[in-house]
C-alpha positions, 0 to 999 in steps of 0.5 A: 500500500502506497503512503498517503499523500500530503494533501490526504493527510492534511484533509484527515487532520482538518476533519479530525479538528472539525469533529473535535470542535463540533463535539465541544459545542454540543457537549458544552451546550448540553452539560456546561463547561465544568462538566465537560472533560477533554476525554468526553470531547474526544469520545464524542468526536471518535478521536484519541484523547491525545489528539485533543492536546495535539491541536489545542493547548487546553479546554478553554482554547478549544472552546473558544475555537469551537464557538468561533467556528459556530459563529462563522458558520452561522454568519455564513449561512445567514449571508448566503441564504436565499434570496442571496443579496449583494446589498451591503445594508442587507448583509450587515442586517443579516450579520447583526441578526445572526449574532444576536440570534445565536446569543438568544438560541445558545445562551449557555454556550455563548455565556461560557464563551464570553466568560472565557474571553474576559478571563485571565487567558484572554482572547484566543486567535485561531483559524476559526476566529480569523475566518469569522473576522474576515467575514465580518470585515468583508460585511462592513466593507460591503456596507460601504465603510471608508475605513474598515480598519477602524469600523470592523473593530467597532462593529465587533465591539458593538456585537460583543456588547449586545451579546453580553447584554442579552446574557447578563444574569438577572438583567438581560436586555430584549433582543429586539431592543438591541436589534433596534439600537444597532439598526439605528446606529447603522441606518438600517431599515427594520425590514432588512435581515430577519424581521422581529417575527423571525421570517425574512421577506420571501423565505423561511429562516432557520436560526440553526443551519442543518450543517452546524 
């Protein structure tokens, strides 16, 4: 039997990493962060325990990468859903709705993620985070930003602040109020993106894409 090519090995490594990331979001959403072990994640992913340590230095870094992947896939699905649109204002509205919807639909997962970012370990830069950043930056560019290097970090900060406000224990803010504030900030009509009733004009919206 001839040895596998470098491209085949790379694809196998990519798939293994994807399975670990998917298993992480599933287990943390089901059990919480503390009750989920790296062994549990490896078992759910069908991978060897040592493979987790090979890809990630620890559980906190693994969770951040996993949630960044989920955010990227959710945002990508929202931007690509039918009817497709190249309108920058529509795409920004979809992006805002996608992130707010994720905070609403996955509160335990997103609260744990935000707590990790605010902890001593800080923000993890990883391929999943970079893909999410590229998609958000592209969104603000298509919206018409004259200075995306300044406007992208501001958009990111506003979305993170809104997620924290939705998840704040004891004093959460309503998603629709935050949506209205963000839409006003960017001059977006409320009919853009995913309206308050959750169904976009001309189609059916599913907040959790089947491929996640």
